[in-house]
Backbone of each chain as ProteinMPNN parsed JSONL, in Angstrom:
{"seq_chain_A": "MQSAKVLNNLSRLRFDNNEMTQQDLADKVGVTRQTIIAIEGSKYAPSLELAFKIAATFKKPLEEVFQYENGQAVKRTK", "coords_chain_A": {"N_chain_A": [[114.064, 79.418, 89.578], [117.875, 79.45, 88.342], [120.535, 81.124, 88.022], [122.542, 80.619, 84.891], [124.957, 78.233, 85.604], [125.081, 75.745, 85.236], [125.891, 73.327, 83.418], [125.435, 71.468, 79.708], [125.563, 69.131, 77.961], [123.611, 68.74, 75.851], [123.141, 69.619, 73.12], [124.894, 68.089, 71.513], [124.41, 65.335, 72.531], [121.766, 64.737, 71.385], [122.417, 65.27, 69.0], [124.128, 62.594, 68.578], [121.879, 60.836, 68.92], [120.208, 59.997, 67.027], [119.532, 62.162, 65.611], [118.189, 64.113, 67.281], [115.021, 65.546, 67.646], [114.671, 68.796, 68.972], [112.113, 69.065, 69.985], [111.022, 66.169, 70.289], [112.683, 65.241, 72.502], [111.805, 67.265, 74.143], [109.448, 66.01, 74.484], [109.318, 63.347, 75.243], [110.354, 64.005, 78.029], [108.415, 65.293, 79.412], [108.047, 68.396, 79.082], [108.21, 71.833, 78.054], [109.212, 72.564, 74.587], [110.171, 74.957, 74.854], [111.627, 75.066, 77.212], [113.616, 73.241, 76.721], [115.282, 74.305, 75.23], [115.632, 76.732, 76.29], [117.578, 74.927, 78.478], [119.189, 73.613, 77.039], [120.875, 76.425, 76.04], [121.9, 76.832, 78.461], [120.704, 78.788, 80.142], [118.52, 78.645, 81.711], [118.827, 76.36, 84.819], [117.705, 73.093, 85.171], [115.208, 71.271, 87.492], [115.955, 68.574, 89.572], [114.713, 66.302, 89.175], [114.024, 66.455, 86.448], [116.422, 66.867, 85.07], [117.534, 64.006, 85.754], [115.417, 62.649, 84.086], [116.179, 63.247, 81.751], [119.048, 62.627, 81.571], [118.021, 60.04, 81.522], [117.152, 59.89, 78.839], [118.913, 59.405, 77.538], [120.742, 57.393, 78.177], [122.183, 57.7, 79.69], [124.937, 58.823, 82.874], [124.148, 61.433, 84.741], [126.113, 63.219, 85.348], [127.217, 63.238, 82.594], [125.477, 64.44, 81.17], [125.523, 66.817, 82.07], [127.335, 69.391, 83.63], [128.93, 70.27, 86.815], [131.091, 71.676, 88.871], [132.616, 72.304, 91.434], [131.435, 73.926, 92.545], [131.998, 75.971, 90.24], [131.473, 76.274, 87.519], [131.622, 73.8, 84.571], [134.374, 73.845, 81.768], [132.378, 73.498, 78.333], [131.962, 69.992, 76.829], [133.331, 68.876, 73.628]], "CA_chain_A": [[115.326, 79.793, 88.818], [119.08, 79.6, 89.0], [121.771, 82.035, 86.84], [123.457, 80.3, 84.675], [125.963, 77.561, 86.562], [125.035, 74.158, 85.217], [126.262, 73.481, 81.77], [125.37, 70.318, 79.332], [126.298, 68.271, 76.441], [122.736, 67.793, 75.252], [123.169, 69.309, 71.467], [125.657, 66.824, 71.396], [123.508, 63.863, 72.973], [120.824, 64.546, 69.956], [122.927, 64.792, 67.132], [124.469, 61.238, 68.521], [120.635, 59.611, 69.56], [118.992, 59.663, 65.544], [119.387, 63.806, 65.085], [116.859, 64.031, 67.939], [114.783, 67.333, 67.8], [114.477, 69.32, 70.438], [110.671, 68.967, 70.413], [111.199, 64.721, 70.193], [113.198, 65.691, 73.837], [110.77, 67.728, 75.071], [108.056, 64.86, 74.462], [110.211, 62.279, 76.392], [111.082, 64.087, 79.694], [106.995, 65.734, 79.347], [108.54, 69.714, 79.43], [107.981, 72.987, 76.434], [110.826, 72.722, 73.786], [111.244, 76.369, 75.039], [112.234, 74.602, 78.087], [114.946, 72.626, 76.112], [116.114, 75.613, 74.089], [116.323, 76.693, 77.614], [118.166, 74.314, 79.471], [120.344, 73.814, 75.918], [121.979, 77.506, 76.113], [122.645, 77.143, 80.211], [119.9, 80.061, 80.753], [117.866, 77.789, 82.624], [118.833, 74.582, 85.0], [116.556, 71.826, 85.956], [115.509, 70.343, 88.263], [117.066, 67.328, 89.411], [113.623, 65.197, 88.641], [114.279, 67.108, 85.073], [117.668, 66.182, 84.9], [117.479, 62.55, 85.626], [114.556, 62.48, 83.345], [116.934, 63.642, 80.843], [119.675, 61.699, 81.462], [117.457, 58.695, 81.389], [116.571, 59.373, 78.132], [120.25, 59.216, 76.806], [121.187, 56.558, 78.77], [123.757, 58.316, 79.864], [124.899, 59.161, 83.753], [124.21, 62.325, 85.085], [127.432, 64.202, 84.851], [128.096, 62.901, 81.421], [124.907, 65.368, 80.591], [125.101, 67.933, 83.168], [127.987, 69.735, 84.413], [128.859, 71.196, 87.645], [132.224, 71.168, 89.365], [133.643, 72.816, 92.967], [130.559, 75.303, 92.253], [132.69, 76.446, 89.081], [130.524, 76.046, 85.56], [133.108, 73.592, 83.824], [134.113, 73.717, 79.714], [131.224, 71.775, 77.69], [132.867, 68.883, 76.308], [132.616, 68.846, 72.612]], "C_chain_A": [[116.952, 80.012, 89.057], [119.503, 80.472, 87.748], [122.133, 80.622, 86.285], [124.987, 79.287, 84.714], [125.648, 76.181, 85.813], [124.805, 74.159, 83.47], [125.995, 72.038, 81.679], [125.811, 69.833, 78.141], [124.499, 68.181, 75.016], [122.225, 68.544, 73.907], [123.43, 68.014, 71.389], [124.824, 65.388, 71.529], [122.149, 64.076, 72.027], [120.8, 64.638, 69.382], [123.434, 63.302, 67.379], [122.855, 60.161, 68.687], [119.713, 60.573, 68.429], [119.029, 61.227, 65.363], [118.175, 64.123, 65.968], [116.516, 65.135, 68.157], [114.288, 67.833, 69.214], [112.328, 69.084, 71.118], [110.556, 67.215, 71.128], [111.748, 64.938, 72.516], [112.004, 66.105, 74.441], [109.279, 66.995, 75.55], [108.126, 64.177, 75.648], [109.991, 63.309, 77.458], [109.385, 65.109, 79.505], [106.83, 67.455, 79.774], [108.592, 69.732, 77.691], [108.965, 72.454, 75.56], [111.439, 74.025, 74.22], [111.751, 76.455, 76.193], [113.068, 74.325, 78.175], [115.812, 73.36, 76.056], [116.373, 76.464, 75.391], [117.368, 76.345, 78.428], [119.323, 74.429, 78.61], [120.836, 75.275, 76.031], [122.396, 77.465, 77.967], [121.906, 78.55, 80.582], [119.238, 79.905, 81.965], [118.363, 76.501, 83.379], [117.827, 74.12, 85.492], [116.194, 71.777, 87.003], [115.852, 69.13, 88.402], [116.121, 66.524, 89.09], [114.246, 65.113, 86.876], [115.49, 66.365, 84.548], [118.406, 64.975, 84.62], [116.957, 61.938, 84.426], [115.342, 62.421, 81.733], [118.571, 63.227, 80.601], [119.167, 60.146, 81.103], [117.251, 58.473, 79.758], [117.58, 58.813, 76.758], [120.638, 58.161, 77.207], [122.379, 56.472, 79.03], [123.541, 58.735, 81.622], [124.354, 60.517, 83.712], [124.952, 63.035, 84.674], [127.894, 63.972, 84.007], [126.845, 64.29, 80.962], [125.052, 66.984, 80.905], [126.471, 68.339, 83.746], [128.221, 70.64, 85.182], [129.709, 70.923, 88.401], [132.56, 72.434, 90.696], [132.638, 74.139, 93.015], [131.703, 76.649, 91.209], [131.562, 75.372, 87.791], [131.973, 75.211, 85.057], [133.144, 73.934, 82.475], [132.702, 73.058, 79.176], [132.211, 71.303, 77.063], [132.334, 68.698, 75.088], [133.064, 67.682, 71.925]], "O_chain_A": [[117.276, 80.761, 89.979], [118.893, 80.489, 86.679], [122.069, 79.613, 86.988], [125.95, 79.548, 83.994], [126.541, 75.413, 86.173], [124.019, 74.679, 82.678], [126.09, 71.274, 82.64], [126.557, 70.495, 77.419], [124.403, 67.754, 73.866], [121.099, 68.268, 73.493], [122.667, 67.058, 71.255], [124.713, 64.549, 70.635], [121.41, 63.105, 72.191], [119.845, 64.435, 68.632], [123.22, 62.583, 66.403], [122.854, 58.936, 68.565], [118.896, 61.461, 68.674], [118.075, 61.468, 64.623], [117.13, 64.403, 65.382], [117.264, 65.92, 68.74], [113.71, 67.314, 70.169], [111.713, 69.013, 72.182], [110.102, 67.022, 72.256], [111.016, 64.716, 73.481], [111.293, 65.394, 75.151], [108.443, 67.223, 76.424], [107.445, 64.236, 76.671], [108.79, 63.201, 77.702], [109.904, 66.225, 79.509], [105.925, 67.883, 80.49], [108.76, 68.947, 76.757], [109.684, 71.66, 76.167], [112.628, 74.331, 74.124], [112.304, 77.494, 76.553], [113.772, 74.622, 79.141], [116.914, 73.297, 76.601], [117.518, 76.908, 75.469], [118.038, 77.176, 79.041], [120.321, 75.056, 78.966], [121.993, 74.949, 76.298], [123.245, 78.209, 78.456], [122.506, 79.369, 81.277], [119.26, 80.63, 82.959], [118.366, 75.483, 82.686], [117.075, 74.743, 86.241], [116.949, 72.346, 87.79], [116.088, 68.481, 87.383], [116.66, 65.603, 88.478], [114.717, 64.15, 86.272], [115.479, 65.433, 83.744], [119.33, 64.74, 83.842], [117.528, 61.063, 83.775], [115.048, 61.66, 80.81], [119.185, 63.505, 79.571], [119.836, 59.29, 80.525], [117.178, 57.344, 79.274], [117.356, 58.234, 75.695], [121.144, 57.631, 76.218], [123.296, 55.68, 78.81], [122.391, 58.972, 81.99], [124.037, 60.882, 82.58], [124.706, 63.632, 83.626], [129.093, 64.251, 83.986], [127.389, 65.219, 80.366], [124.789, 67.981, 80.231], [126.87, 67.464, 84.514], [127.972, 71.795, 84.837], [129.499, 69.839, 88.945], [132.7, 73.59, 90.298], [133.018, 75.221, 93.461], [131.995, 77.809, 91.5], [131.21, 74.222, 87.53], [133.1, 75.705, 85.096], [132.109, 74.306, 81.923], [132.13, 72.135, 79.756], [133.212, 71.939, 76.733], [131.142, 68.402, 75.008], [132.548, 67.359, 70.854]]}, "seq_chain_B": "MSFREKSAWACLITTIGIWGSYFAYAFRLFTHEHYAGSVMMAFIAAIILSIILNGGAHIAIAIRSRREKKDERDIAIESKSYRNAYFVLILLIWMVILAAPVGTAHHFGPVFIGQMVLLCFVVAETAKYLTTVVCYRRGS", "coords_chain_B": {"N_chain_B": [[107.469, 81.157, 70.096], [105.844, 80.41, 73.138], [102.87, 79.662, 74.304], [102.334, 79.882, 76.594], [103.318, 82.031, 76.195], [102.531, 83.836, 74.67], [100.51, 84.268, 75.824], [100.464, 85.958, 77.31], [101.467, 88.386, 76.952], [99.674, 88.835, 75.391], [97.699, 89.269, 77.438], [99.326, 91.647, 79.074], [99.458, 93.915, 76.724], [96.652, 94.286, 76.631], [95.576, 94.992, 79.029], [97.508, 97.086, 80.061], [96.498, 98.753, 77.635], [93.83, 99.021, 78.01], [92.769, 99.431, 80.921], [95.058, 101.745, 80.981], [93.802, 103.861, 79.917], [91.885, 103.777, 80.442], [91.883, 105.025, 83.222], [93.492, 107.016, 82.655], [90.786, 108.825, 81.836], [89.098, 108.629, 83.966], [91.015, 110.297, 85.777], [91.343, 112.834, 84.581], [88.252, 113.237, 84.634], [88.021, 113.771, 86.852], [88.14, 116.333, 87.646], [85.621, 117.317, 87.687], [82.146, 118.105, 88.447], [80.376, 115.854, 89.331], [81.013, 113.157, 89.017], [81.65, 110.435, 90.532], [79.354, 108.972, 89.163], [79.828, 108.853, 86.402], [82.825, 107.946, 86.588], [81.898, 105.524, 86.971], [80.665, 103.971, 85.146], [82.585, 103.834, 83.246], [84.055, 102.217, 84.545], [83.114, 99.367, 84.487], [82.358, 99.363, 81.915], [85.057, 99.311, 80.61], [86.177, 96.801, 82.372], [83.712, 94.865, 80.93], [85.15, 95.455, 78.199], [87.767, 94.316, 78.873], [87.381, 91.51, 79.319], [85.807, 90.806, 77.19], [87.479, 91.775, 74.84], [90.548, 89.983, 75.997], [89.672, 87.429, 76.471], [88.961, 87.086, 73.052], [91.179, 87.794, 72.84], [93.275, 84.975, 73.679], [90.96, 83.025, 72.487], [92.136, 83.116, 69.957], [94.953, 82.842, 70.329], [95.236, 80.361, 71.177], [93.794, 79.102, 69.189], [95.868, 78.793, 66.925], [98.539, 77.864, 68.25], [100.051, 75.855, 69.63], [98.737, 73.727, 72.271], [100.166, 73.324, 75.456], [101.344, 71.653, 77.985], [101.804, 73.192, 81.723], [105.149, 73.47, 82.315], [107.85, 73.127, 84.582], [109.626, 75.092, 84.419], [107.513, 77.029, 83.5], [106.455, 76.872, 85.704], [108.238, 78.1, 87.094], [108.522, 80.406, 86.328], [106.167, 81.948, 87.016], [106.036, 81.442, 89.151], [107.993, 83.812, 89.99], [106.667, 86.009, 88.804], [104.762, 86.745, 90.549], [105.952, 87.036, 92.642], [107.158, 89.359, 91.997], [104.983, 91.05, 91.82], [103.874, 90.74, 93.489], [105.137, 91.944, 95.624], [105.239, 95.223, 94.389], [102.507, 95.527, 94.641], [101.808, 96.13, 97.675], [104.104, 97.879, 98.292], [102.961, 100.297, 97.021], [100.403, 100.355, 97.946], [100.602, 100.511, 100.525], [101.569, 103.197, 100.048], [99.305, 104.68, 99.341], [97.768, 103.753, 101.859], [99.094, 106.065, 103.363], [99.514, 108.239, 101.901], [96.545, 108.403, 102.064], [94.847, 110.633, 103.933], [96.098, 113.001, 103.649], [95.082, 113.25, 100.96], [92.872, 113.664, 101.513], [92.489, 115.405, 102.9], [92.513, 117.064, 101.408], [90.145, 118.143, 99.547], [89.786, 115.182, 98.074], [87.663, 112.646, 97.339], [86.071, 109.12, 98.645], [85.762, 107.731, 96.697], [87.956, 109.0, 95.05], [90.306, 107.91, 96.226], [89.049, 105.103, 96.034], [89.723, 104.636, 93.268], [92.801, 105.127, 93.081], [93.345, 102.857, 94.922], [92.422, 100.779, 93.381], [94.222, 101.382, 90.832], [96.217, 100.721, 91.772], [95.988, 97.874, 91.572], [95.903, 97.505, 89.437], [98.476, 98.452, 88.051], [100.093, 96.223, 89.886], [99.229, 93.663, 88.464], [100.187, 94.912, 85.789], [102.689, 94.414, 85.93], [103.124, 91.861, 86.943], [102.69, 90.367, 84.687], [104.714, 92.386, 83.146], [107.668, 90.966, 83.978], [106.916, 88.098, 83.71], [106.586, 88.356, 80.083], [109.047, 88.989, 80.212], [111.035, 87.164, 81.569], [110.561, 85.368, 79.469], [111.335, 86.02, 77.428], [113.877, 86.183, 77.696], [114.697, 83.457, 78.373], [114.937, 82.755, 80.822]], "CA_chain_B": [[106.698, 81.691, 71.009], [105.127, 79.315, 73.763], [101.671, 79.107, 73.903], [101.932, 80.725, 77.632], [104.461, 83.427, 76.377], [101.95, 84.836, 73.98], [98.751, 84.6, 76.564], [101.44, 87.005, 78.491], [101.964, 89.039, 75.77], [98.144, 89.536, 75.416], [97.873, 90.22, 78.669], [99.724, 93.287, 79.343], [98.648, 94.669, 76.207], [95.108, 94.552, 76.826], [95.292, 95.055, 80.413], [97.628, 98.673, 79.677], [95.676, 99.368, 76.819], [91.84, 99.35, 78.675], [93.337, 100.438, 82.162], [95.447, 102.468, 80.677], [92.114, 104.438, 78.797], [90.36, 104.376, 81.882], [92.942, 105.916, 84.146], [93.734, 108.214, 81.679], [89.733, 109.488, 81.538], [89.426, 108.69, 85.393], [91.386, 111.123, 85.979], [90.596, 113.614, 84.106], [86.984, 113.857, 85.351], [88.125, 114.454, 89.189], [88.036, 117.796, 87.932], [84.015, 117.902, 87.001], [81.548, 118.021, 90.114], [79.559, 115.152, 89.77], [82.544, 112.784, 88.346], [81.482, 109.13, 90.831], [78.647, 108.016, 87.875], [80.729, 108.418, 84.919], [83.527, 106.808, 86.452], [81.228, 103.905, 87.078], [80.413, 104.069, 83.775], [83.706, 103.826, 82.509], [85.038, 101.027, 84.749], [81.594, 98.629, 83.8], [83.078, 99.445, 80.128], [86.701, 98.614, 81.664], [85.784, 95.234, 82.617], [83.445, 93.631, 79.583], [86.377, 95.603, 77.254], [88.887, 93.891, 79.59], [86.79, 90.524, 78.916], [86.094, 90.695, 75.438], [89.876, 91.866, 74.179], [91.482, 88.745, 76.401], [88.695, 86.235, 75.899], [89.179, 87.12, 72.095], [93.17, 87.231, 72.406], [93.32, 83.751, 73.971], [91.24, 81.885, 71.714], [93.095, 83.259, 68.706], [96.43, 82.358, 70.588], [94.82, 78.882, 70.973], [93.439, 78.355, 67.589], [96.84, 79.123, 66.411], [98.777, 77.938, 68.854], [100.062, 74.282, 70.154], [98.636, 73.804, 74.112], [101.363, 72.721, 76.064], [100.58, 71.311, 79.939], [102.676, 73.583, 82.773], [105.798, 72.313, 83.21], [108.406, 73.394, 85.635], [110.086, 76.748, 83.972], [106.754, 77.566, 83.544], [105.662, 77.049, 87.004], [109.411, 79.183, 88.082], [108.159, 81.793, 86.031], [104.932, 82.618, 87.513], [105.79, 81.888, 90.793], [108.502, 85.517, 90.15], [106.163, 87.134, 88.406], [103.281, 86.536, 91.047], [106.123, 87.672, 93.367], [107.459, 90.881, 91.761], [103.97, 92.041, 91.67], [103.432, 91.021, 95.718], [105.946, 93.248, 96.102], [104.886, 96.108, 94.012], [101.448, 95.575, 95.061], [102.152, 96.307, 98.801], [104.745, 98.996, 98.302], [101.692, 101.058, 95.82], [99.003, 99.935, 98.85], [101.468, 101.325, 101.954], [101.419, 104.467, 99.807], [98.224, 105.006, 99.371], [97.438, 104.858, 102.863], [100.019, 107.204, 103.855], [98.781, 109.074, 101.079], [95.209, 109.185, 101.837], [95.202, 111.28, 104.918], [96.715, 114.325, 102.716], [94.133, 113.638, 100.025], [91.204, 114.016, 102.092], [92.32, 117.284, 103.598], [92.576, 118.351, 100.15], [88.655, 117.264, 99.553], [89.88, 114.201, 97.447], [86.578, 111.551, 98.359], [86.613, 107.688, 98.454], [86.189, 107.556, 95.043], [89.326, 109.565, 94.56], [90.626, 106.858, 96.487], [89.027, 103.874, 95.506], [90.41, 104.855, 91.97], [94.358, 104.338, 93.584], [93.323, 101.108, 94.755], [92.459, 100.213, 92.142], [95.502, 101.538, 90.068], [97.33, 99.84, 92.812], [95.714, 96.525, 91.359], [96.166, 97.645, 88.082], [99.886, 98.584, 88.35], [101.031, 95.082, 90.164], [99.152, 93.027, 87.493], [100.965, 94.534, 84.52], [104.506, 94.119, 86.94], [103.234, 90.646, 87.274], [102.786, 89.784, 83.384], [106.117, 92.548, 82.569], [108.058, 89.501, 84.267], [106.282, 87.034, 82.769], [107.269, 88.423, 79.348], [110.68, 89.63, 80.319], [111.326, 85.579, 81.873], [110.279, 84.21, 78.81], [112.512, 86.454, 76.637], [115.512, 86.058, 78.235], [114.765, 82.209, 78.082], [115.089, 81.99, 82.024]], "C_chain_B": [[105.827, 80.661, 71.686], [103.261, 80.095, 74.177], [101.326, 80.565, 75.988], [102.311, 82.648, 77.456], [103.502, 84.862, 75.429], [100.729, 85.399, 74.899], [99.439, 85.88, 77.494], [101.047, 88.139, 77.691], [100.415, 90.259, 75.827], [97.969, 90.212, 76.321], [98.519, 91.501, 79.012], [99.545, 93.802, 78.259], [97.283, 95.226, 76.368], [95.307, 95.022, 78.342], [96.164, 97.028, 80.323], [96.947, 99.257, 78.781], [94.285, 100.006, 76.963], [92.31, 100.337, 79.792], [94.06, 101.817, 81.57], [94.451, 104.232, 80.18], [91.93, 105.339, 79.712], [90.52, 105.156, 82.641], [92.522, 107.023, 83.612], [92.239, 109.504, 81.493], [89.005, 109.668, 82.713], [89.334, 109.556, 85.658], [90.887, 112.586, 85.902], [88.906, 114.569, 84.249], [86.808, 114.178, 86.455], [88.143, 116.205, 89.006], [87.224, 118.474, 87.561], [83.584, 117.729, 88.314], [81.457, 116.893, 90.189], [80.037, 113.963, 88.779], [81.817, 111.133, 88.6], [80.692, 108.671, 89.817], [79.253, 107.882, 86.797], [81.813, 107.569, 85.133], [82.953, 105.674, 87.218], [81.143, 103.537, 86.312], [80.964, 102.947, 83.421], [85.005, 101.951, 83.09], [84.457, 100.189, 84.096], [82.544, 98.822, 82.229], [84.609, 98.925, 79.883], [86.748, 97.09, 81.269], [85.123, 94.657, 81.523], [84.822, 94.138, 78.699], [87.628, 94.362, 77.231], [88.646, 91.973, 79.298], [86.69, 90.047, 77.794], [87.387, 90.504, 74.752], [90.488, 90.159, 74.85], [91.084, 87.632, 75.877], [89.383, 86.077, 74.46], [90.704, 86.443, 72.193], [93.32, 85.641, 72.074], [92.915, 82.735, 73.382], [91.741, 82.039, 70.548], [94.119, 82.732, 69.269], [95.758, 80.583, 70.186], [94.926, 77.571, 70.057], [95.1, 77.377, 67.175], [98.209, 78.436, 66.379], [98.982, 76.293, 69.391], [100.139, 73.888, 71.61], [99.523, 73.111, 73.816], [100.648, 72.598, 77.61], [102.224, 72.691, 80.616], [103.71, 72.706, 82.484], [106.18, 73.227, 84.631], [109.067, 74.598, 85.603], [109.009, 77.134, 84.125], [106.215, 78.707, 85.117], [106.789, 78.195, 87.65], [109.185, 80.95, 87.774], [107.471, 82.485, 86.683], [104.925, 82.698, 89.266], [106.874, 83.234, 91.097], [107.711, 86.353, 89.736], [104.836, 87.113, 89.966], [104.573, 87.57, 92.379], [106.633, 89.02, 93.775], [105.711, 91.633, 91.885], [103.382, 92.05, 92.876], [103.563, 92.527, 95.608], [105.217, 94.609, 95.336], [103.626, 96.45, 94.3], [100.896, 96.429, 96.43], [102.769, 97.607, 99.108], [103.708, 100.264, 97.452], [100.589, 101.1, 97.364], [99.307, 101.314, 100.112], [100.901, 103.483, 101.221], [100.398, 105.386, 99.606], [97.586, 104.947, 100.68], [98.312, 105.964, 103.7], [99.444, 107.928, 103.354], [97.648, 110.072, 101.391], [94.701, 110.222, 102.642], [95.111, 112.908, 104.173], [95.89, 114.688, 101.369], [92.628, 114.193, 100.301], [90.988, 115.064, 102.491], [92.191, 118.052, 102.624], [91.618, 117.98, 99.364], [89.272, 116.138, 98.115], [88.633, 112.996, 98.284], [87.364, 110.278, 98.059], [86.58, 107.26, 97.371], [87.008, 107.406, 94.406], [90.689, 108.144, 94.663], [90.758, 105.392, 96.354], [89.463, 103.589, 94.166], [92.478, 104.61, 92.345], [94.28, 103.386, 93.897], [93.144, 100.52, 93.869], [93.519, 100.172, 91.073], [96.787, 100.753, 90.777], [97.424, 97.944, 92.284], [96.694, 96.431, 89.841], [97.635, 97.375, 87.854], [100.857, 96.873, 88.426], [100.46, 93.544, 88.86], [100.013, 92.79, 86.516], [102.373, 94.04, 84.737], [104.218, 92.364, 86.856], [103.433, 89.879, 85.254], [104.388, 90.394, 82.434], [106.773, 90.767, 82.698], [107.977, 88.507, 83.868], [107.165, 87.12, 81.444], [108.403, 88.515, 79.526], [111.069, 88.268, 80.884], [111.667, 85.026, 80.909], [111.364, 84.011, 77.912], [113.552, 86.171, 76.626], [115.755, 84.529, 78.836], [115.307, 81.97, 79.406], [114.489, 81.288, 82.852]], "O_chain_B": [[105.071, 80.01, 70.966], [103.012, 81.3, 74.159], [100.566, 81.486, 76.289], [101.99, 83.715, 77.98], [103.62, 86.087, 75.432], [100.156, 86.486, 74.825], [98.79, 86.591, 78.262], [100.072, 88.783, 78.08], [100.157, 91.44, 76.062], [98.003, 91.442, 76.343], [97.746, 92.436, 79.223], [99.256, 94.925, 78.671], [96.928, 96.399, 76.247], [94.571, 96.009, 78.324], [95.471, 98.03, 80.501], [96.684, 100.435, 79.026], [93.755, 100.971, 76.413], [92.3, 101.567, 79.744], [93.514, 102.902, 81.77], [94.775, 105.416, 80.271], [91.844, 106.55, 79.915], [89.679, 106.002, 82.946], [91.591, 107.78, 83.886], [92.408, 110.676, 81.158], [88.272, 110.655, 82.783], [88.261, 110.113, 85.891], [90.293, 113.283, 86.725], [88.543, 115.734, 84.094], [85.851, 114.698, 87.028], [88.156, 117.066, 89.885], [87.326, 119.64, 87.178], [84.308, 117.32, 89.222], [82.236, 116.369, 90.986], [79.406, 113.844, 87.729], [81.445, 110.473, 87.63], [81.264, 107.72, 89.285], [79.247, 106.808, 86.195], [82.047, 106.632, 84.369], [83.601, 105.004, 88.022], [81.549, 102.375, 86.313], [80.563, 101.793, 83.27], [85.867, 101.209, 82.62], [84.971, 99.949, 83.003], [83.404, 98.028, 81.847], [85.038, 98.215, 78.975], [87.165, 96.461, 80.296], [85.824, 93.828, 80.942], [85.629, 93.236, 78.471], [88.182, 93.761, 76.311], [89.619, 91.245, 79.106], [87.293, 89.07, 77.352], [88.045, 89.561, 74.312], [90.807, 89.282, 74.047], [91.703, 86.916, 75.09], [90.245, 85.205, 74.347], [91.21, 85.363, 71.888], [93.433, 85.088, 70.98], [93.567, 81.693, 73.326], [91.854, 80.988, 69.916], [94.442, 81.777, 68.563], [95.872, 79.913, 69.159], [95.378, 76.431, 69.951], [95.408, 76.186, 67.129], [98.93, 78.283, 65.393], [97.976, 75.595, 69.516], [101.21, 73.718, 72.192], [99.853, 72.502, 72.798], [99.747, 73.243, 78.145], [103.288, 72.903, 80.035], [103.54, 71.492, 82.37], [105.425, 73.781, 85.43], [109.157, 75.235, 86.652], [109.03, 77.878, 85.106], [105.922, 79.851, 85.467], [106.44, 79.021, 88.493], [109.411, 82.013, 88.353], [107.858, 83.594, 87.05], [104.368, 83.362, 90.14], [106.788, 83.771, 92.201], [107.831, 87.509, 90.14], [103.968, 87.971, 89.803], [104.17, 88.6, 92.919], [106.68, 89.635, 94.841], [105.573, 92.846, 92.046], [102.637, 92.909, 93.348], [102.895, 93.559, 95.544], [104.378, 95.047, 96.123], [103.393, 97.659, 94.275], [99.914, 97.172, 96.42], [102.28, 98.389, 99.923], [104.259, 101.361, 97.539], [100.077, 102.189, 97.623], [98.74, 102.355, 100.443], [100.28, 104.436, 101.693], [100.508, 106.61, 99.667], [96.833, 105.888, 100.929], [97.879, 106.56, 104.685], [98.653, 108.559, 104.054], [97.482, 111.287, 101.287], [93.93, 110.923, 101.986], [94.18, 113.711, 104.236], [95.869, 115.774, 100.788], [91.737, 114.789, 99.696], [89.936, 115.699, 102.569], [91.894, 119.247, 102.623], [91.999, 117.421, 98.335], [89.015, 116.632, 97.018], [88.7, 112.613, 99.452], [88.487, 110.109, 97.583], [87.358, 106.382, 96.997], [87.262, 106.541, 93.569], [91.487, 107.653, 93.864], [91.736, 104.649, 96.441], [89.602, 102.413, 93.829], [93.179, 103.863, 91.663], [95.055, 102.595, 93.358], [93.875, 99.578, 93.564], [93.745, 99.132, 90.455], [97.887, 100.372, 90.379], [98.309, 97.105, 92.455], [97.613, 95.742, 89.398], [98.031, 96.26, 87.515], [101.723, 96.417, 87.679], [101.224, 92.64, 88.521], [100.537, 91.74, 86.143], [103.058, 93.413, 83.929], [105.206, 91.645, 86.702], [104.253, 89.045, 84.871], [105.045, 89.754, 81.613], [106.552, 89.783, 81.992], [108.989, 87.859, 83.599], [108.168, 86.418, 81.32], [109.004, 87.874, 78.665], [112.123, 88.188, 80.253], [112.659, 84.298, 80.877], [112.031, 83.034, 77.574], [114.221, 85.896, 75.63], [116.698, 84.277, 79.586], [116.143, 81.068, 79.459], [115.097, 80.803, 83.806]]}, "name": "protein", "num_of_chains": 2, "seq": "MQSAKVLNNLSRLRFDNNEMTQQDLADKVGVTRQTIIAIEGSKYAPSLELAFKIAATFKKPLEEVFQYENGQAVKRTKMSFREKSAWACLITTIGIWGSYFAYAFRLFTHEHYAGSVMMAFIAAIILSIILNGGAHIAIAIRSRREKKDERDIAIESKSYRNAYFVLILLIWMVILAAPVGTAHHFGPVFIGQMVLLCFVVAETAKYLTTVVCYRRGS"}
């Protein structure tokens, strides 16, 4: 478990993908809904494998889903 | 609340409830002359009660919530919980080892020392469930 340094656009991406629910995303990437909630809230940094799975679900490159730059978390893009 | 979080809450509450009562009873008995038999009976009762309550609680939780496979966050929380429990266990066991000669000099027999070791395991187990619950609550 890491501290909250990895930000993400999960809620916006879910909304853009036919308002996909957290449970739908959780089922697609094989984790629990609580894990998706924790990732969305930047409380849990996913493993590289899970991050790639999430990005692949939205058909986006990893850096469009998760942001981490020069050791500093960057602001979430709306 | 996920199945695993509910399970951790159930284990935490039953562990504190059952073993807290057991130790409160057992340590009161040590002022009596023939306590070993009574302590053993209380120990067996605590184990049986623990199995029944934990089993019952988990059956109720499994019926009411969706059973999910353990994911990477569950495994990370579990690892952190075991790590904390291990630190607590080692610390307490060393304290018992260092205090044992003093206890023996004050006529505390092997049954008392055994109870102290059992207490170390119970406190470590409580630390494990407490860490699990805190991690799930914090979302980390």
